[in-house]
C-alpha positions, -999 to +999 in steps of 0.1 A: +417+350+684+455+344+687+454+310+703+479+302+731+506+329+732+543+318+734+570+339+750+607+343+756+618+319+728+651+326+710+658+315+674+695+320+667+719+310+639+692+293+617+688+294+580+654+294+562+657+289+525+640+276+493+602+281+499+577+283+470+546+304+465+514+289+452+484+309+440+456+299+416+462+312+381+430+333+382+440+352+414+448+388+412+482+394+427+489+431+421+484+452+452+503+479+471+531+465+492+522+429+480+501+425+512+485+394+498+517+374+506+525+354+536+561+348+549+587+321+552+587+326+590+554+338+605+546+344+642+511+348+658+508+355+695+546+357+701+557+377+731+593+387+740+608+363+714+641+370+697+652+361+661+690+366+658+717+358+633+694+343+608+694+340+570+661+340+551+665+336+514+653+321+481+616+321+488+585+334+470+570+356+498+580+379+526+608+368+549+595+373+584+561+384+597+552+394+632+515+390+625+486+388+649+490+395+686+528+398+684+542+421+711+577+430+722+596+407+698+628+415+678+647+404+648+684+413+647+716+407+627+696+389+601+702+388+564+671+385+542+676+384+505+665+370+471+628+368+479+598+370+456+582+393+482+595+418+508+617+416+539+598+420+573+561+427+580+548+440+613+510+440+619+481+434+596+459+451+570+429+447+593+424+468+624+430+448+656+428+457+693+438+443+727+456+410+727+452+407+689+471+439+682+507+435+670+529+462+686+562+472+701+583+449+678+618+457+666+638+452+634+674+461+642+708+458+625+694+436+596+706+434+560+677+433+535+684+433+498+673+421+464+636+417+474+604+419+454+620+396+427+586+382+418+561+406+433+577+439+426+554+460+449+568+444+480+586+466+507+618+461+526+600+466+560+562+469+560+545+483+592+508+483+588+483+488+616+508+486+644+523+510+669+554+514+690+578+496+667+615+503+662+631+500+627+667+508+634+702+505+619+691+484+589+707+482+554+679+481+528+686+481+491+678+468+457+640+466+456+616+478+429+594+497+454+595+513+488+622+507+514+602+512+546+564+516+546+547+528+578+509+530+583+479+515+566+451+542+570+443+564+540+432+600+547+423+613+582+405+582+595+415+568+629+448+549+628+465+523+649+499+531+636+516+556+659+548+561+679+569+542+655+606+549+653+625+547+620+661+556+628+697+551+615+687+531+584+706+531+552+680+528+524+691+530+488+690+518+452+652+514+450+628+514+421+653+509+393+628+525+369+603+496+372+575+510+395+562+545+404+549+563+435+575+551+460+598+564+487+628+554+507+604+560+536+566+560+528+540+569+553+502+567+554+476+582+578+476+599+612+508+588+630+513+609+662+546+603+678+562+586+648+598+597+641+620+593+610+654+604+622+691+600+613+685+579+581+700+580+547+678+576+516+694+578+482+694+565+446+657+561+441+645+559+405+608+555+396+594+545+363+574+577+359+563+599+388+570+594+424+607+585+432+610+603+465+634+599+494+608+608+521+572+606+511+542+615+533+512+601+514+475+603+521+467+619+555+502+615+570+501+637+601+521+643+632+553+629+620+588+642+627+615+640+600+648+651+614+686+646+606+680+627+574+700+627+542+679+624+511+696+626+478+700+613+443+663+607+437+642+611+406+613+632+418+623+648+451+640+646+485+608+652+504+572+651+491+539+656+510+508+645+491+486+657+519+486+657+556+487+679+587+514+694+610+544+673+600+578+686+610+607+684+586+638+697+605+676+696+600+676+674+569+696+676+537+677+673+504+700+672+474+703+663+437+667+653+428+663+652+391+629+671+392+623+690+424+640+689+458+610+698+480+575+690+468+540+697+481+509+686+462+475+693+478+463+726+492+443+721+524+429+746+550+454+736+577+491+737+581+507+710+558+541+710+576+568+730+592+600+730+572+629+745+592+667+744+595+671+723+564+697+724+535+682+722+500+710+719+474+711+709+438+725+715+404+695+702+385+657+704+387+638+728+408+642+738+444+605+738+451+580+718+430+543+710+432+517+733+446+525+762+470+496+785+461+476+786+494+505+795+518+493+769+544+528+758+554+557+772+574+592+775+559+620+792+578+657+792+587+666+770+557+695+773+533+688+769+496+712+767+467+710+759+430+745+755+417+734+758+381+710+788+385+722+818+405+687+833+404+664+803+409+626+805+411+605+797+441+571+787+427+574+813+400+588+840+423+622+855+428+638+850+462+629+885+472+594+880+461+591+847+479+603+862+512+580+892+507+551+867+507+561+858+543+580+826+535+616+818+546+620+852+561+651+841+581+664+817+555+693+822+531+698+818+494+735+809+496+760+781+490+758+759+522+795+750+517+790+712+519+823+693+521+819+671+490+782+666+481+789+650+447+806+621+465+779+619+492+798+638+519+772+663+533+794+675+561+797+713+565+827+735+563+833+757+592+821+789+575+788+774+563+759+798+566+737+769+577+755+767+611+745+803+619+709+794+613+710+765+638+716+735+615+733+707+633+757+686+611+745+651+604+768+623+616+765+597+587+788+573+606+759+563+629+737+552+599+734+516+589+747+483+603+768+481+634+789+454+652+816+431+638+836+448+610+829+419+586+791+423+592+792+461+587+813+458+555+793+429+540+769+452+519+799+466+501+805+432+485+774+436+463+779+449+428+752+468+408+751+489+377+751+526+380+716+541+385+711+566+357+686+594+362+669+612+334+682+646+324+657+673+315+654+679+278+664+714+266+636+738+259+622+729+225+606+752+199+582+741+171+579+752+135+562+728+110+543+736+079+544+699+070+559+707+036+590+686+041+570+656+054+557+630+030+520+623+026+511+596+051+538+606+077+529+612+113+537+647+126+574+651+131+586+648+167+552+643+181+538+615+203+508+600+185+482+580+204+450+562+197+455+555+160+435+526+145+428+514+110+402+542+107+414+568+133+445+585+118+469+614+123+488+618+090+502+644+066+479+650+036+478+669+004+440+672+003+441+708+016+465+733+031+464+768+046+497+775+026+518+753+004+507+718-005+506+698+028+487+699+061+481+675+089+448+656+087+432+642+119+405+616+113+384+604+142+363+572+142+335+554+160+340+527+186+374+539+200+382+530+236+387+566+248+370+598+240+403+616+238+417+594+210+432+599+186+455+627+199+490+639+195+514+661+215+549+674+219+570+671+250+585+705+258+604+721+286+596+758+288+596+772+324+600+809+318+594+836+292+564+847+271+552+817+250+533+821+218+517+793+197+504+800+163+486+776+139+460+774+112+430+752+117+402+738+095+374+716+108+348+697+088+312+697+099+305+680+133+341+678+144+349+682+180+384+689+192+406+708+216+441+722+219+458+724+253+490+734+271+499+714+302+527+710+327+538+675+338+527+676+375+506+647+389+478+657+384+488+680+356+477+716+355+463+730+322+472+764+308+456+777+276+428+755+264+409+760+232+378+740+224+360+736+190+324+723+195+305+704+168+284+735+159+316+755+153+315+774+186+351+783+198+355+783+236+385+790+258+386+779+295+348+776+294+342+810+279+325+814+245+347+834+221+330+833+187+315+811+160+337+797+132+324+783+099+333+747+089+355+738+060+374+771+060+409+778+072+413+803+101+443+813+121+448+811+159+474+827+181+478+820+219+501+839+242+508+830+278+536+842+302+555+814+320+575+810+352+581+842+372+562+862+346+530+840+349+499+859+356+475+829+356+459+842+324+464+840+286+453+857+254+437+842+223+435+859+189+414+843+161+417+854+125+386+844+104+389+847+067+379+882+055+375+896+090+397+916+113+415+896+141+395+892+172+414+893+205+403+878+238+423+886+269+423+876+306+414+840+300+422+819+331+447+791+334+444+764+360+458+775+394+495+770+395+501+766+358+536+781+351+554+758+327+547+745+292+558+709+291+530+693+270+514+708+239+487+688+222+457+684+200+429+661+208+400+649+187+369+643+208+344+632+182+326+598+186+322+590+149+341+597+117+350+634+117+380+653+104+400+684+111+432+698+096+462+716+112+489+737+094+517+762+100+523+752+136+548+775+154+559+779+190+582+807+201+592+818+235+605+853+242+631+856+269+619+871+303 
């Protein structure tokens, strides 16, 4: 299967440059980690071979691949750059065993940068179905996707990626706003014995969701994350999609734009143990994602939000969070970092983290080592500053459409799905008050049932939110109004549906019947943030009737913030509804 193995060869001081890539024009070349690519230098059946002091550059694929049956090889002091694909690959996509299994290879003290220049999904170092590898002391930067990817098994199926060591690597300036769902370190599947220790992950900017420093994706289990710095990321310092019994210990998570520590999926086992960490920020949330089922262990951590003296912990105050049994021995206090804004996460002598057992992280051991010129070489690169999004201030709405011209789209809204016949425009055909309203016209043959639709991006995380509007639907119209957060997947709050027969429903509950071609008023109230109860209230005012009030309507589990407010037409032919006097107010908590 691997042919005649070769062993104990040394390749030193060589340069491999200027290799093309050739694929048929009809071939699909868009997959995770660009695994369809080969490499400029590929080894099969290599044993105890060494690749040292190389340069691999200006090619269309990966740089170096220890592919089938490669065992106990190493690549060291090698610069890999300006490639269409990624840096180094270990193992294969398919499961191998015995002599055909690639294992115990090493990538040490290498400088990998400006990769994925053609195939943006490529990784700096990609470890697939391979165990016992060592990825140490590397400088990895300037990719559009993940720095180091380990594992190639989704979910809890058996895995042949275990006991891998990822240590003392400097991984930074990834994503650049091009791709999403990435990490400085990204793991997949059950990986007992795998350790991610003493690394620095920073400046990671995704296009939309998923710019994380440390990212345990589907089924990642049995992994130790210890003594890592993870900072200046878009989405978070650490995120677990789902997995079992990972340990996150003695790390610093700082300055993520959205949330420092994120958990997504509830499962019936312990997700991870998070202990003796420092979580520090002046932006975003301390905890984000889903923390509703309490199947995790957090203790002996120090949390601090420099811009919010009383931050929320999944909608709870610090005292309420501890009363639920979480972080009982942790502190909400300034950890007294030396100079975090300048990337110095050392501790002052009086830091409260020291009393909780936190061991200062020695950043001098991270990255390249050896000759001073080699260690300093990455500093010669110049790059633009990485600019992270800043959260928009909370936004209120108040629009009776009177100051908009007939034919305008709704002011400040994002409009989607318009065609020549499907339209969302201000009209003077009818109004609940004044002369103008917003007319929504659906049409047959649209690509999506949820088009046309329109929404406003908001940023309300606390207080009592109330939305009021007047609505008129013509016979047969089908539509809904919804509040959402911006999680992935999003969680819906209040949700009001109008069916073609005029029935009004909220969260699946029938409320009342409304007549077509008549204006009626709607008021929806829902507490947010720490006040959130998981329920909302709807009041409907039909013409000539007293208001009808419906309380205790359920939101989706975990809905606590109003960041998306929209109206969606769900008709499949030409139907019309009108909106007027839209108003959003939020009372302070």
